[in-house]
C-alpha positions as CSV (number, residue, x, y, z in Angstrom):
1,M,51.6,-33.6,16.3
2,T,52.4,-35.7,19.3
3,T,50.8,-38.9,20.4
4,S,48.7,-37.4,22.5
5,A,47.0,-35.4,20.1
6,R,43.3,-35.2,19.9
7,E,40.0,-33.3,18.3
8,T,36.8,-32.0,19.4
9,G,33.6,-33.1,17.4
10,S,35.2,-36.3,16.6
11,R,34.3,-40.1,18.1
12,D,37.9,-41.4,16.2
13,N,40.9,-39.6,18.2
14,A,43.4,-41.0,15.7
15,M,44.3,-38.7,13.0
16,S,43.5,-39.9,9.3
17,P,45.4,-38.4,6.1
18,V,45.4,-35.0,5.4
19,P,44.2,-33.4,2.5
20,A,45.7,-30.2,1.2
21,A,44.3,-27.1,2.4
22,P,42.4,-25.5,-0.2
23,G,43.3,-23.5,-2.9
24,P,46.8,-22.5,-4.2
25,A,47.4,-19.6,-2.2
26,W,46.8,-21.7,1.7
27,L,49.5,-22.9,3.6
28,D,49.4,-25.5,6.0
29,R,50.4,-23.6,8.7
30,Y,49.3,-20.3,10.0
31,D,50.0,-17.9,13.4
32,V,46.3,-17.5,13.5
33,V,43.2,-19.1,12.3
34,V,40.2,-17.3,12.7
35,L,36.9,-19.3,12.9
36,G,34.2,-17.0,11.3
37,G,34.2,-13.5,9.2
38,G,31.6,-11.5,10.6
39,P,32.6,-8.2,12.7
40,A,34.5,-9.9,15.7
41,G,36.5,-12.2,13.2
42,A,37.3,-9.8,10.4
43,T,38.4,-7.2,12.9
44,T,40.9,-9.7,14.5
45,A,41.9,-11.2,11.5
46,A,42.5,-7.4,10.1
47,L,44.9,-6.4,13.2
48,L,46.7,-9.1,13.4
49,A,47.5,-9.5,9.2
50,E,48.3,-6.0,9.3
51,R,50.9,-6.5,12.2
52,G,52.8,-9.3,9.9
53,H,51.4,-12.3,11.1
54,R,50.2,-14.8,8.7
55,V,46.3,-15.4,9.3
56,A,43.6,-17.2,7.7
57,V,39.7,-16.9,8.0
58,L,37.3,-19.9,7.6
59,E,33.8,-18.4,7.0
60,R,31.2,-21.0,6.6
61,S,28.5,-18.9,4.8
62,A,28.9,-16.8,0.9
63,F,29.2,-13.3,1.5
64,P,27.7,-11.1,1.4
65,R,25.5,-12.7,3.5
66,F,22.2,-11.7,5.6
67,H,22.4,-10.7,9.2
68,V,20.0,-8.6,11.5
69,G,21.6,-5.9,13.8
70,E,21.9,-2.9,11.9
71,S,22.5,-0.1,14.3
72,L,25.7,0.8,15.2
73,I,26.9,2.9,18.9
74,P,28.9,5.7,18.8
75,E,32.1,3.9,20.5
76,T,32.1,1.5,17.5
77,Y,34.0,4.6,16.2
78,G,37.5,4.1,17.5
79,T,37.7,0.4,15.9
80,L,36.7,1.4,13.0
81,K,39.0,4.1,12.5
82,R,41.6,1.8,13.2
83,L,40.2,-0.4,10.4
84,G,40.6,2.4,8.2
85,L,36.6,2.6,7.5
86,I,35.2,6.0,9.1
87,E,35.7,7.8,5.1
88,K,34.2,4.5,3.6
89,L,31.1,4.6,6.0
90,R,30.4,8.3,5.4
91,Q,30.8,8.0,1.8
92,S,28.0,5.3,1.9
93,A,24.1,5.5,1.5
94,F,23.9,4.4,5.3
95,P,21.1,6.7,7.4
96,K,23.3,8.7,9.9
97,K,22.7,8.1,13.5
98,Y,22.6,10.9,15.9
99,S,20.7,9.6,18.7
100,V,18.4,6.9,20.1
101,Q,14.8,7.6,21.4
102,F,12.4,5.8,23.9
103,V,8.6,5.2,23.9
104,S,7.4,4.3,27.5
105,E,4.8,1.4,27.9
106,S,2.2,4.5,28.4
107,G,3.2,5.6,24.8
108,K,5.1,8.7,26.5
109,E,8.2,9.5,24.1
110,S,11.0,10.3,25.5
111,R,13.2,13.5,24.1
112,P,15.8,11.8,22.0
113,F,19.2,11.2,23.5
114,Y,21.4,13.1,21.1
115,F,24.9,11.7,21.7
116,D,26.9,14.8,20.6
117,E,25.1,17.0,23.5
118,H,27.0,14.4,25.9
119,V,30.4,14.2,23.7
120,P,30.5,16.9,21.3
121,A,32.9,15.3,18.9
122,E,33.0,13.4,15.6
123,S,32.5,10.1,17.1
124,S,29.5,10.9,18.4
125,Q,27.7,10.4,14.9
126,T,27.3,6.7,13.8
127,W,25.6,4.7,11.1
128,Q,22.5,2.7,10.7
129,V,23.9,-0.1,8.5
130,W,22.7,-2.7,6.1
131,R,24.7,-6.0,7.5
132,E,25.5,-7.5,4.1
133,Q,27.6,-4.5,3.3
134,F,29.0,-3.2,6.4
135,D,30.6,-7.2,7.1
136,Q,31.3,-7.0,3.6
137,M,33.6,-3.9,4.1
138,L,34.9,-5.5,7.5
139,L,36.0,-8.5,5.7
140,D,37.6,-6.8,2.8
141,A,39.6,-4.7,5.3
142,A,41.0,-8.4,6.7
143,I,41.9,-9.2,3.3
144,E,43.5,-6.0,2.1
145,R,45.9,-6.5,4.8
146,G,46.8,-9.8,4.3
147,A,44.5,-12.0,5.5
148,I,43.6,-15.6,3.4
149,V,40.0,-15.6,3.5
150,Q,38.0,-18.8,2.6
151,T,34.0,-18.7,2.6
152,Q,31.7,-21.4,2.8
153,V,34.5,-23.6,5.0
154,Q,33.0,-25.1,8.0
155,A,35.1,-25.8,10.9
156,V,34.4,-29.5,12.1
157,A,36.7,-30.3,14.7
158,A,39.4,-28.1,16.9
159,L,42.6,-30.3,17.1
160,F,44.4,-30.6,20.4
161,D,48.1,-31.7,21.9
162,G,47.0,-32.5,25.4
163,D,45.2,-29.5,26.4
164,R,46.6,-26.8,24.0
165,V,44.4,-26.1,20.5
166,I,47.3,-26.8,17.3
167,G,45.1,-26.6,14.5
168,V,41.6,-26.7,13.0
169,R,39.7,-29.5,11.0
170,A,37.4,-28.3,8.4
171,R,35.7,-29.0,5.1
172,R,34.0,-27.3,2.6
173,R,30.2,-26.7,2.8
174,N,29.3,-28.2,-0.7
175,D,31.3,-31.3,0.1
176,S,30.9,-33.2,3.3
177,S,33.4,-36.0,2.4
178,E,36.6,-34.2,2.3
179,T,38.3,-32.5,5.3
180,F,41.5,-30.6,5.6
181,T,43.5,-29.3,8.3
182,L,45.2,-26.1,9.0
183,R,47.6,-25.8,11.7
184,C,48.3,-22.8,13.8
185,R,49.4,-21.3,17.1
186,V,46.2,-19.7,18.1
187,L,42.7,-20.6,17.2
188,V,39.9,-17.9,17.3
189,D,36.5,-18.9,17.7
190,A,34.5,-16.0,16.3
191,T,31.4,-18.4,15.3
192,G,28.9,-16.0,16.6
193,Q,25.9,-17.4,18.3
194,S,27.1,-21.2,16.8
195,T,29.8,-21.1,19.3
196,F,32.0,-23.6,18.1
197,L,34.1,-24.0,20.9
198,A,32.3,-23.2,23.9
199,S,29.6,-25.8,22.6
200,R,32.2,-28.3,22.2
201,L,34.0,-27.9,25.7
202,G,30.7,-27.1,27.7
203,L,31.7,-23.5,28.4
204,K,28.0,-21.9,27.2
205,Q,25.7,-21.0,29.8
206,P,22.2,-20.0,29.2
207,D,21.0,-16.3,30.8
208,A,18.4,-17.7,33.1
209,R,17.0,-14.3,33.5
210,L,16.9,-13.7,29.4
211,R,14.9,-16.3,27.8
212,M,13.8,-14.3,25.1
213,A,12.4,-14.0,21.5
214,S,12.0,-11.7,18.8
215,V,9.9,-11.6,15.6
216,W,11.1,-9.0,12.8
217,S,10.8,-8.0,9.1
218,Y,11.6,-5.1,6.8
219,F,9.3,-2.0,5.8
220,R,9.1,0.3,3.0
221,G,7.6,3.4,3.3
222,A,7.1,3.9,7.0
223,H,7.0,7.0,8.8
224,R,10.9,8.6,9.6
225,G,11.8,11.5,11.7
226,S,13.4,14.9,9.9
227,G,16.5,16.1,9.6
228,K,18.7,15.1,12.8
229,D,15.9,12.4,13.7
230,E,16.0,10.7,10.5
231,G,18.3,8.1,11.6
232,A,17.1,7.7,15.1
233,T,16.8,4.1,16.7
234,I,13.6,4.2,18.3
235,I,12.8,1.5,21.3
236,L,9.0,1.4,21.9
237,Q,7.6,-1.0,25.1
238,T,4.1,-2.2,25.4
239,P,2.1,-2.3,28.3
240,G,3.4,-4.0,31.2
241,K,6.3,-4.3,29.7
242,K,5.4,-7.3,27.6
243,S,7.5,-6.5,24.9
244,W,9.4,-4.1,23.3
245,F,9.8,-3.1,19.1
246,W,13.2,-1.7,17.5
247,Y,12.5,1.0,14.8
248,I,15.9,1.2,12.7
249,P,15.8,3.5,9.8
250,L,18.1,2.3,6.8
251,P,18.9,2.9,3.2
252,D,16.2,2.8,0.2
253,D,13.6,3.8,2.7
254,I,13.6,1.1,4.5
255,V,13.1,0.1,8.4
256,S,14.0,-2.8,10.2
257,V,11.4,-3.6,13.1
258,G,11.5,-6.2,15.5
259,C,9.7,-7.1,18.5
260,T,11.4,-9.2,21.8
261,G,9.8,-10.2,24.6
262,R,10.0,-13.5,26.8
263,L,9.8,-16.6,25.0
264,D,6.8,-17.9,26.9
265,Y,5.3,-14.8,26.3
266,L,5.9,-14.4,22.6
267,F,5.3,-18.1,21.7
268,G,3.5,-19.2,24.5
269,D,0.3,-19.9,22.2
270,E,2.0,-22.4,20.1
271,G,-0.9,-21.7,17.4
272,L,0.3,-18.6,16.4
273,S,2.5,-17.9,13.7
274,A,5.6,-15.5,13.6
275,A,3.0,-12.8,11.7
276,Q,0.2,-13.6,14.3
277,V,3.0,-12.6,16.9
278,F,4.0,-9.7,15.3
279,E,0.3,-8.2,14.7
280,R,-0.7,-9.1,17.7
281,E,2.1,-7.0,19.7
282,L,1.9,-4.3,17.4
283,G,-1.7,-3.9,18.3
284,R,-0.7,-3.2,21.6
285,C,1.8,-0.3,20.7
286,P,-0.2,2.6,18.9
287,A,3.1,4.4,18.9
288,L,4.5,1.9,16.4
289,E,1.3,1.6,14.7
290,R,1.2,5.2,13.2
291,R,5.0,4.7,12.0
292,L,3.7,1.7,10.0
293,A,0.3,3.2,8.9
294,G,0.4,3.0,5.1
295,A,3.9,1.0,5.0
296,T,4.5,-2.4,3.0
297,R,6.2,-5.5,4.5
298,E,9.2,-6.4,2.2
299,R,10.0,-10.0,3.3
300,D,8.7,-12.8,5.5
301,Y,9.1,-12.7,9.4
302,L,12.0,-13.9,10.9
303,V,12.2,-15.9,14.2
304,T,15.4,-16.0,17.0
305,R,14.8,-17.4,20.3
306,D,16.9,-18.1,23.6
307,F,19.5,-16.1,22.6
308,S,20.9,-14.6,25.8
309,Y,24.1,-16.9,27.1
310,R,27.5,-16.2,28.4
311,T,30.8,-18.5,28.5
312,G,32.6,-19.5,32.0
313,Q,35.7,-19.4,30.1
314,G,36.9,-17.2,27.1
315,A,40.3,-18.4,26.3
316,G,42.6,-21.2,27.0
317,P,45.9,-22.5,25.6
318,G,46.0,-21.7,22.1
319,W,42.5,-20.7,21.8
320,V,40.4,-17.4,22.3
321,L,36.8,-16.5,21.9
322,V,35.4,-13.1,20.5
323,G,32.3,-11.5,19.5
324,D,28.9,-13.6,20.0
325,A,31.0,-17.0,20.9
326,L,31.8,-15.3,23.9
327,G,28.1,-14.3,25.0
328,F,25.4,-12.4,23.8
329,I,22.9,-10.0,25.9
330,D,19.9,-8.7,24.2
331,P,19.2,-6.9,21.2
332,V,17.7,-3.4,23.1
333,Y,20.4,-1.5,23.1
334,S,22.7,-2.4,20.1
335,S,25.4,-3.7,21.9
336,G,26.1,-6.8,19.4
337,V,28.0,-5.2,17.2
338,F,30.1,-3.1,19.1
339,L,31.2,-5.6,21.6
340,A,32.0,-7.9,18.7
341,L,34.1,-4.9,17.3
342,K,36.0,-4.4,20.7
343,S,36.7,-7.8,21.5
344,G,38.3,-8.5,18.3
345,E,40.5,-5.5,18.8
346,M,41.4,-6.2,22.2
347,A,42.1,-10.0,21.2
348,A,44.1,-9.0,18.3
349,D,46.3,-6.8,20.4
350,A,46.7,-9.6,23.1
351,I,47.5,-12.3,20.6
352,D,50.1,-10.1,18.8
353,S,51.5,-9.9,22.2
354,A,51.5,-13.6,22.9
355,L,52.9,-14.4,19.7
356,R,55.6,-12.2,20.1
357,T,56.4,-13.3,23.4
358,G,55.3,-17.0,23.0
359,D,53.0,-16.6,25.9
360,L,49.9,-18.8,24.3
361,S,48.4,-19.4,27.8
362,A,45.2,-18.6,28.8
363,K,46.5,-15.4,30.4
364,G,48.5,-14.6,27.9
365,L,45.5,-15.0,25.6
366,G,42.5,-13.7,27.3
367,G,44.1,-11.3,29.7
368,W,42.1,-8.7,28.4
369,Q,38.9,-10.5,29.2
370,P,38.2,-9.7,32.9
371,R,38.0,-5.8,32.0
372,F,36.1,-6.7,28.6
373,A,33.8,-8.9,31.0
374,E,33.1,-5.9,33.3
375,G,31.9,-3.7,30.4
376,V,29.5,-6.3,29.0
377,D,28.1,-7.1,32.8
378,R,26.9,-3.1,32.9
379,F,25.1,-3.7,29.7
380,R,23.5,-7.0,31.1
381,R,22.7,-4.9,34.2
382,L,20.9,-2.3,32.4
383,V,19.0,-4.7,30.4
384,Y,17.8,-6.6,33.4
385,A,16.7,-3.0,34.5
386,F,14.8,-2.2,31.3
387,Y,12.8,-5.8,31.8
388,D,12.1,-4.9,35.1
389,P,8.3,-4.1,35.7
390,Q,8.8,-2.4,38.9
391,F,11.9,0.0,37.6
392,S,11.7,3.2,35.7
393,F,14.1,5.3,34.2
394,G,12.9,8.1,34.3
395,R,11.8,8.1,37.5
396,F,15.3,6.8,38.5
397,L,17.0,10.0,36.9
398,R,14.4,12.4,38.8
399,Q,15.7,10.9,42.0
400,F,19.3,11.0,40.5
401,P,19.6,13.6,37.9
402,Q,23.3,13.4,38.6
403,H,23.3,9.7,36.4
404,G,22.0,11.3,33.6
405,A,25.6,11.7,32.0
406,R,26.4,8.4,33.0
407,L,23.1,6.4,31.2
408,A,24.3,8.5,28.1
409,D,27.9,6.9,28.2
410,I,26.5,3.3,28.3
411,L,23.8,4.2,25.3
412,R,27.2,5.3,23.5
413,G,29.0,2.3,24.6
414,R,31.2,3.9,27.0
415,V,30.9,0.8,29.5
416,F,34.7,0.2,30.2
417,E,34.9,3.3,33.0
418,P,35.0,2.6,36.6
419,E,32.6,5.4,37.6
420,I,29.9,3.9,35.7
421,E,29.9,1.8,38.9
422,K,28.1,4.6,40.9
423,M,24.9,4.8,38.6
424,F,24.5,0.7,39.6
425,R,25.0,1.1,42.7
426,D,21.7,3.9,43.3
427,M,20.2,1.5,40.8
428,E,20.2,-1.4,42.4
429,S,20.3,-0.1,45.9
């Protein structure tokens, strides 16, 4: 390291002695270090290790670990196929998902959007997953391809030489006194909503139009559809579009049910608990009350707040952001896991090329991000429309029936096709 070396997250830029990295299998230098072993990080690590690069993954949690976000959309298929996971998913107990259905604020239930009616292919059937098991599958895929993975290890600081990242300082979570350093040619931030690098570099930008909150839990014995509709995701709005519920069937007769609304609306009354907020909104949604009649709640209510943001820059010399570390929109269209997988795949391809050519610049590592951002923005604009009390998808499709297939494409995750812009021009006119 040159004398210009510095690190983020530290008041003292001078380098202290560096203890050895944890475990005999570890090196002190890698081609790529990935921070975070969730879907984005595991995908990036798996595809780069498969191509012969030396890859280390540092994950702060013990795996398997709980995570919300159980619904996969069809366009996850391509990345999952590259990772060799389609057959494992077929053999799993995860409910098969063929469609998404919407219930309006007046209680009118739409006909389900069956994905295979628009694209009659194997990829039109997907799954509702327990994230603990699904994320473990992805991390195992990275390990099987040669990535070195260490859980319960937390990044403390990124190491810089000038403006180029050259490594990371980390510690075991059960030992805050001793840190170790891993050098790398590329540092991938896949730390999710912790946004390790974006927060330290001042790149995180909250979405002022989506200051939302969610409260959710898991219920046993709730009503499910039958046959092809048994694993359907259902999105239910409440009157005035004040809030909406997700309804996601899972294995073992469990359903994930969550309520999302504006933060100031859901929790504006500071005296209400999460349970009281959920029950208040449930009372405003008869279609959901019917589905939960006779069901029993299996765990405490969980809450997350103000989760919508983007980053002003997604890559720099020697570093790149993927998954939720790059940004998060909203849970309404179940885009989170898809965008995590896709960003991990696109980043891995770019990093592989950059390592081979030696171009570790922001452009070399992040050249995929403008196209990716266009797709993310299409999800975001659809979310804005969903929350607009003056906008009705039913009315829009009656006026512009030619856009039905394009709307279905977005629900599938086909957001990178330029012709979708035609729908938004009419929607936003």
